[in-house]
N, C-alpha and C positions, 0 to 999 in steps of 0.2 A: 918271703918276698920272689927270689926268683923261681920258686915253685907253683906260684899263683901266674907270674907271667907264663911260664912253660905250659900252664893250665889254658891260659887264656887262648895265647899263640896256636893250640892244638883246636881249642873250638872255632876261632878264626877260621883253620886251614880247613877243617871238614867243612864249616859252613860255607867257604869258596867253593870248594869239593861238588860238593851237594847241589851248591847253584849252578853249575857247571852242568852237572850231568842233568839238572831239571832241564835249564834252556835247551842242551844238547837235546833232550828227548824233545821238547817243545818243538824246535827247528823241523824236526825229522815230522814229526805228526803234523806240522802245519804244512811241509812240503807233501806229503801224503794225500792230505785232505784237497790241495791244491790240485795235485795230478788227478785224483777222484773226479773234483770239482767239474776241472775241464774236461776229461773224458768223458762224460756222461751226467744227465742231470735226471734221467728216468727213473721212477723207482720200482721195485721188485713187480709191485700191481700194475704200473703202466707198460712193462717189460711184457707179461702176459699178453699184451694186444698187439703186439709188434708182431708181424706177421713175414717171418724173414724170409730170404731167397729161398725158392726150393731148389734142390743141388740135382734131383733128376731132370726138372724141366731145361736147367743149366746145362747139361750136360746132354740134352737132347738136341739143344740150340750150340751144341758143339762151342759153349761158351767157358763153364765149368768157373770156377772163384774167381771173379776178376774185380781189378781196383781202377778206382776214377779218381779222377779232381773235379769233375761236376757235383754236384750236388742232387741226391738221392730221394725221391720219394717214394713212401711207402705206401701202400694203401690197403686197409682190412676190411672187405666188407661184411667181416663175419658171415662169411657163404651164404648172402643174399644176392637177387640177380637185380645188377645196375637198370634203372631205369631212366626216359625221358622227362615224363611228366611229372612223377614224384620223386623227393628225396627217401633216402635211408639212410639208417643210420651205421656209422661205422667208425673207424679210424686212421688218422693217418701219422706214419712217422717219418720225421726229417734225419737225413745226415748232412751236415752241412758242407757245403762245398768250398775248402781254402786255400784251393792252389797245387794241395799236397794229395798226391795220390793214397787213397783209403779203402780197403777191402771194403764191396759192399755189405759183407757179413759183420762190417764193426756194427757196435750197439748204436744206435740214432743217439742225437745229442734231445731230439724232446719228441711228444707223443700227444694228440690232440683228439679228441673226440669230436667229429665234425659229421655233416651231412653231405651225403654225396650224391651226383644226379649224371646224366649224358646231357649234352647240349651239341648245337647245328642244327642247320637242315639237310644239304644236300650229303655232308660231309657224316651226319648221321645215319640217313638211310641208303647210302651207295657205297662209303667205305669201310674196309673193315677195322680200321685203329680210330678208338674213339675218342671225343673230345668229352671233358668233365669238366662239372662245373663243383665245387667245393666250398664248404662254409665251414669256420672252426668255433667249438664252442667248449666253455668250460667245462661243462655236462650236460645230459641228455635236456634235465628239467631247468637249465640254467640260461644265462644270456651268453649273446657273441663273445668270443674272443680275437681280439687281437693277435695277429703273428704275424713274425716276419719270415714270409718266405722267400728261401736264397737269398738271404740279407737286403730284400727290398722293404720297402718302408711298411711299417707295420698293419693288418685290416683283416677282418675276419674272411671276406669274401676273395678267391680264386679262381681262373681258368686255367686249367691243364689242355694245353694245345699239342695234339700228338699231329705232326706232320706225315701225310702220305700219300696225298698227290702231289705233293711236294718234296720231290728227290734231293732236292739239294737241302731240306731242312732249314733254310736262315732267312726263307723270304717276308716271312712275317716280323722275325727281329731284324732284317734289316731296314724296313720303313719305316718299324716303329719308332728304332734308334733313331734314324734321322729326322722323324718328325718330332721327336724332344727336342731337336735343336731349332724348332719356329716357333711361331707365337699361338700358343693355346697350350693345353694341356694331352698329353700323348700317352700311352701307356709303360710304363716299364714292364722289365722281362727279363727272364733267365731260364740259359739251358737246365734242363733237370735230366737225368734215367729215372724210368717209373717202375714200380713192381706193385701188379695188381694182386693180392691173394699171394706173394709168393711167386708169381710168375712175371718173368722179366718183359717191358711192354717197349724198349727202346728209349729212343730220346724224343722228351715230348720239351715245349714251354711253356712256362709260367708265366701268366701275363695277369697284369691288373688289370679286372675289366671296368667297364665305364661306372665308376660309382661314386658318391658322396665320401668323404673321412681326409680326415687331418694328411695323410700321403697321397691323396685323390685329388677332387676336385675343389675340397675346401666352399664347399657351398653353406650359405647361411643354414643353420637348422631351426628356427623358429621363423612362422612369416606373421604378416599384421592381419589382426582384425578384419579387415577389407578380404582378406582371400589370397592378397597377394603374397606371391612366396619365389625361392629358388627353386630350380626345377629341370629335372635331367626327362629329354624325351627321345624314344629312338623312331625311326622308322622301318617299316621291315615287312614281310609278307601278311596279307591280312587275313591268315589263319593263324598268325604266332600266339597270341594273345587273346584274353578272351571280353577284353573291354577298349575298345578303340577310342581312340581321341577324334572325333569330327570336328576338322577343322573348315575355314573356310575352302582351302585352297582344293582339300579333297571334294566337298562338295558342287563345287562351282567345276571339277573337273580339270584342274590344271595340276593335280600332281598326283601321282602315282603310290599304289600300296596302301600303309595302313599306319599312323602315328600311334605310339603307347604310352604313357606316362611310367617312367623306372624310378623316377624321385620328385616328390616324396613316396616312402613305400607303400602300397596298398593297405596294410594294417593302421598306415599313422596319416593318408592325405584327408582333408575333410572335402566336400562337395561343394566350398565356397574355393577351395584351393584347385578343382579340377576344372571349375568354370571360370576362375582366371587364367589357367594355362591353356584355355581352348580360346580364351577372348584375346590372350597375349599374342600365340600365334597366328591367332586369325586375322588380327589388326596388320600384323605384318606382311602377313600373304595379300591381303586386298588391296596395301600399298603397293608392295613388289609388281603385280598385278594390273595396278592401276595405270590412268594417262601420265601421272608427276612422278613414277618410278623413279626415274634417272635425276630429280632435282636431290641437290645434296644437304638440302635443308628438311625439306619433308617427307624426301622418297627412302628407299630402302636404307639408306645407309643411316639413319637416326633410331634401326632398327636393332643393325646388325656390328659386332665388331668385325671393320674389314680387312684389317690385315691379318687377322685368324682366318677369315674366309678366301680370302688371296691364298694365303698358304697349304690350305687346304686343299683346295683347288689344283694348285701345280703337283703337291707331293700324290694326289692320286692320281693323276695326267701322266706322271712320272711312271709310275706302278702299274698303268694300264688300269686302273680297277674301274671296270664300268658300272658297276654299283652302287656308285657314292653319289648320293643324295634319295636313291633310291630304297635300298637295301643295305643293312647292315650300318646304318648313319644317324648317328649320337648327335642330339644339338641340349647344348646346355645354357643357362643363362642363373647369374648371382641376383639376388634382390636386388633391385634396384642397375641393375646391368644390361647389357647388349647380349643377342644371341650370339653365339658361339658352336663350333662344331668340332666334336674327336675324332681322329681315325681308327678305321677298325677292320681287321678281317682284309690279309692280302694273299692270302693262300694259293689263288684265284690269278693274280696280277702275272703282269711279266710272260703274256700270251699262256699262262697255266691252266685256263677253260675247257672244264670236258666237252662241252658240247658243241662249240665252234674255234674256231682261228680267231685271237685278236689281231690285229697289225698294228705294227709300228707308226704307221705314218697316217692317224686320224686323230683326233682329241675323241675321247670316250664319252664323256661327262656332262658333254655341253648340249644334250636333250633332255638332260634328267629333270628331276621336281627340284623346282627353285633355280638350277643352277643355268637352266636353259634361258631365264628369262636374264638374270645377270649378266650371263655371256653377248646379252643383246644392247649394253651399255655399254658404250666407247670408254665410257672414264673406269671399269670394270675391268675391260680387256689391256688399257695403259696401263693398271697398275700391276695386271699379272705380268704384264712382258720386263715391266722394269722392274719386278720383286725377282721375278725368274733370271735374269741378268746377274742380279746381287747373286743368286743361291748358286749358278753356276760358278762360282770365283771360290764358293764356300761348301755350303752342305752337300751340293749336289755337282761338285767337280769331280772328274775323273778320279783325279789321286785320292780323293777322300773315300768315295765308296768303293773304290778298290782297296784301301788300308780296312774299312770295314768289313769288308767279306774276308778279307787272309787271316782276320784275327779271330772270325769266328771257326775258319776249319782250323786254326791252331788250337781254340778252346775245347772244339768238340773231340780233335783229335782221333782216339780208337774208337769213339761212340759212333760215329760214323760207320763203322764197319760192323758191331755189337748189335745196332739200331738193324740193319739190312740181313743180319743172320736171323733175325726173327721174320723181318717184315720183306724180304728181298723177292720173294715170290711177284710181288707187286710189278717187278720191273718185265715179266713177262704178261701181264694183263693189259687187255684194250679199255685203257682209261682216257685218252684222248681223239676224240673226232677229229676226222678232217687228215689234210695234208700239209707239209711243211713248203716253204718256198721252192724246197729243190726237189718237190713230188713225193718226197717220201714219209713215212707213218711218223707222227707226233708223238708216240709214246717212246717215253724213254726207256733205254733197255743198260747206266750203270751210272753210279754216281757221279762219274766223269764228264759222260756226256749230259746231265743235268745241272752242272758245273758250266760246261761249255753252252747249254743251251741261255741258262740266265743272263750270265755275262754278256754272250753276244746279240742277247733281245737288251740287255741295258745300253749298251753301244750304239746299236739303231736307233733306240728310241731316243735318246741325247740325242742323237744326229738329227731325226725328225724336229725335237722340240727346239732345236736349236735354230733351226729355220723358221718354225710357224711362232717360236715366243722371243727368240733372243734375236731376230732379226737380220739373222745371217743369211 
């Protein structure tokens, strides 16, 4: 009996010891798997499409291997020439920015098949640092893939904006972030560092374009049988797209440049929907330029989200964006809703326009399409002034703007120096015509000078707006 008890005890001890060994090995494997999964999710096949940084190129710019806290985007064009007219197929690899320094030679967190093309107007034709439009796909023959770029809401379409004329690197970021605190939709953005075919390209701003989607405008995806539909329309140069939307305002001579439909997309929109959008905007324009335009019940207010348009006017005037209403202007409307405006493109804001000086002491948008007529309405002007006074205590307060700028400088850190290791020669170029108030060249000679010009211009601009809109 004692012998049997001893045998059973030995069996039990062996079982327990083996169990502990199995559990121990299981924990170790689990930890290894966890670390591996956290390190990368790229497969061996995908790794072949990662065009890692070129060491010789980094040495040429006196950079060497460096670490960054910013997200890193690696673009692989597969040796093709990037074009503006047509997309090319390539790969985009992403290294997440998590606030901790990581070597740019670290294995990316993800890699995707993507289409790549240049974008922009004057930035494309006149400036060396190019702008990109990218779209992620599951593969070349499959549907688009929604990707969370640098922690932003997932979507397949993205813009990579490369500040070149803007030596502060932050103009777009600043105004987009401020606009996101106002009425209506505005793009989310993140600073990133970009490599193209292994070549370091410096600091870029990853930007949400004005498109539909769960993380974007969230417009209805299905229209009515009558043709009524949610839509996005842009106003831009007359040679921007092939099919212009000819509305009443253009044919009657009241508006500048041309309107183009961005949503529904070209391959999905119906002729009924095109006719509806044309008719809908034309009706608004006929009322806006009609004799009863200021009537609260039957005038323009029946067609637009007035709070959104007031905020749009203020943020563009703050930034001295003379294009607002005429170029890079986005209009969107939900099914059954009212017309709203989305902000876009502030690279030339705050007196950074190449061809002429922009004064801090005038209103820049009051002669532009649609806005000129709105400014003739006393009720609209009153709402603008009242809202401006409110915003000067919050979004447009001196303290809030200063905090934003300081946070961007801290976030960029040493990336500013790296950017100008590549693009520093632009400080010696003649890019800005005209002279400053002091009679000196408007061209910027250093990053520090660029920051001073921006902050001085903002201070002067707000002082003028305080008098013009704030009643001071």
